[in-house]
N, C-alpha and C positions, 0 to 999 in steps of 0.2 A: 577605372576606379575599382578599388578592392571591395569585395562583398563585406557588408557589415556583419561582425561576429556577435551572436547573441550571448548574453551573460548567462552562465550556468544557473539553473534554478537551485541546484544543490551541488556543493563541492565536498567530496570525501577526500580529505587531505592527510595522507600518511597515518591512517587510523590503526591503532593497535589496542587490543583488549586482552588483559591477563586476568585469570582467575587462579589465585594462588600460584602454583608452579606451572599452570597450563596457559600457553599462549594461544587464545582462541582466534585472534586476528593479529596479523603482523604487517604493518606498514602498507595498508590497502589505500589506494588512491584512484579516484575516477570522478568525472563530472556527469551530472544528470542535466541534460539540456531540456528546456521547456518545450512542451508540445510533442514529446516522444513517448513511445512505449519501449521500455528498456527491460532487459532480462538479466537476472542474477542467477547463475547456474553453477553446479558443481556437485560432487558426491556428497552423501550424507556425512555430517561432521565437518564440512568444509568451512563453516563459520557464517553461512548466509543469514540464518535467523539471528545470530548474535549481532551481525551488522545492522539488520533491520532494527533490533532493539536499541542499538546505539543511536541510530538516526531518529527513532521515535521517542527517545528520552528515558527508556527503561533502564539502560546502562549508560554510565559515563565512560567514555574512552579512557584507557590508561595513558595513551599518547595520541597526538594528532589533533586535527581540527575538523569540525563540521561547520560549513558555511552555507546558510540558507538565505535565499534572496527574498526576505520577508517584506510585505507591503509597508511596514513601519520603518524600514531602513535597517532593521536588525540583521546582522550577518552571522557572527559567531554564536553558535547555539550549544556549545559544550556544557554539560551539566544541567541543562534545562530539564524540568520534569515533564512527563508525558502530557499533562494538561496544558502546559505552556507551548509545547510543540504542536499540539492540536490547535490551539488558539492562533499560532503563527500560520497554520495552513498545511500541516502534515497529518494525514490520516492513515490508518493501517487496519488490515484484517489479520487473522491469526491462522496458523497451520491447523490447530484444533479449534473448531468453531466455538466462540464465546458469546452466547446469547443469554438474555434473561428469560429462561425457559418458561417461567410461570406467567410472564407478561404477554400481552398481545403483540402481534406483528407491528401494529401502529405504535404502541408504547415503546417498543425497542428502538424505533427510528426517532421518536420524540426525544428519547434520552440522548441520542447522538447529537441532537440539535441544541442540547442544554448549554454547550460552551458558547453559543452565540446569543444567549438571553441576557436581558438587561434589568429586568424588574428586581427591585430590592426586597429586603425582608418585610417591610411594611406592606408592599403590594402583595406579597405572597400570603401574608396573614389575613389581610382584609379584602383581598381579591378586588382591588379597585378597577376602574375602567381600563387603565393602562395595562394592568396585569391580564385582564380578560382578553384584551385585543392582542396582546403578545401571545397568549396561549393559543388563540385561534390561528395566528400566523404560523406558529410552530406546527399545529395540526395540518394546516394547508401545505406547508413545506414538506412535512413528512409524507403526506399523501402524494405529493408530486414525485418524490424519490421512489416511493413504492410503485407508482405508475411507470417510472423510468425503468425499473428492474423487472416489471411485469407481475407485481404482487398486490396491486391495488384491490383486487377482488378478495384477497385473503387478509385484509387489514385487521379484522377483528378475530382472526384465528389465534389461538394460543400458539406461540412460536414453536413449542415442542411438537406440535401436531404437523408441522411442515415436513415435506420430504427433505432428504439430505441436500439435494440440489437447490431447493428453495431456501433452505437455511443459509446456504452459501450466499445466495442473492440478497437475503435479508441483511446479513452481516455487511455486505458491500453497500447496501442502501443506508445503513446506519453510519458507515464511514463517510459516505457522500453527504449526509445531512450535516456533518460538522463544517461544511464549506471549505474543503481542501483545495489547495493548488497542486499538491503532490499526494498521490495515494500509493501505499505500499501493500501489495497483495501477496500474502504468504501461502503459496501452493493453492491457488484458488480452484484448480481443476482436480485436486486430490479427491478420489472416491467418486468422481462423476462418470456417468456412462457417456458414450460417444455423442448422443443427441444433446445431453446437458453441456458437454464440452463445446460443441459447435455453437450453442446458444451463448455460452460464456464469452467466446471469441467476439461475437457480435456486440455483447454488452461492453467489453473492454474497448472496442473501437468507438462505441457510443460515448463512453466516459471521456476518451480523448477528444471527441467531438464537442464536449462541454468545456474544453479548454483546460482540462485537468491532466497533468503529467502522470504517467503510470510507470512504476517499477514493480516487477513481479519476480518472485521465486517460483520456479516450476520445474518438475521433472519430466513433464510430457514434452519431449523434444519436438514432436510434430507441431504442437501448439506454439512452443517457443520460437522455433525457426520460421514459422508462418506469420507470426504476429509482431515480433520484436524487431525494431530497426537497429538496435545496438545491444550488445551482450557483454557482460563481465563474467569471467569464470574464476571461481575460487577453488583452491585445494589446500587442505591443511592450514586454513587461515590466511593463505597468501593469494594474491592475484596472479594467475598464471597466463591469462590472455584477456584481450579486449578487442572488440571490433564488430563488424557486421556478421549476419548469420553465415554467409558463405565462408568468410575468413575463419570464423570459429569452427565451422564444420570440418575444415581442411587443416586445422592447426594440429601438428603431430603431438604436441604436449597435451592438448585437450583430449585428443583421441585416446592417448595412453592413460590419462588420469580419469576420464569420465565417459566419453561417448562410445568407445569401443572401436575396434578395427573396421567394422562395416559402416560406420557413420558417414564417412566421406562419400559413400556410394549409395546412401539411402535416398 
């Protein structure tokens, strides 16, 4: 009997994105299978963050389709705004950390949970029992995610007072609070020291352990090759390779465009 094939969680189908005369992405296709840690790599300017922005709803693709296996049966997500993509179950972090610096750590995560709230205007104004109970659930859930990333003891710190590594963790906690099925991590190890990076690797594995699929952009090749089960390589907006870490490490086109001659022997 043939093995049952899983349905892709996300299908990137011939995606192109043009800005004026610049083609930032050209006919990029790949599937994101559920329960995986997948890497999106390539040199600076390859189109990686542009692709993340298309998936997250910041940009609408010029051509192609994005198909997400949403719980409500929704598949085609082209043109959906970021808040709709978040509601469907796609969360993301940013290459440059984006936190509400004047708010507490806890409040930053509470904001992330906002997309799952249900209390209406009347409840918000009069703070009825339902509203108060929902607010308590939001706080409890936010604290759970802060505990998950190791920041529960800093819940009432101002977020700007956190170390760089902790700010990265806070941004991940806020993304997790939205209740995602897929999380997009844009250079999560950027600026981290080796100890923080090792801790991040454990955290990413723990996220997958929660049943959340992970796609990450990262330039730390030791991290990428050690953690990702599948890799897609972009160069000048085009996909030049796809496969497992060993296959990618030994691919002549990838070595030429990105990894360098010594990569295959690293």
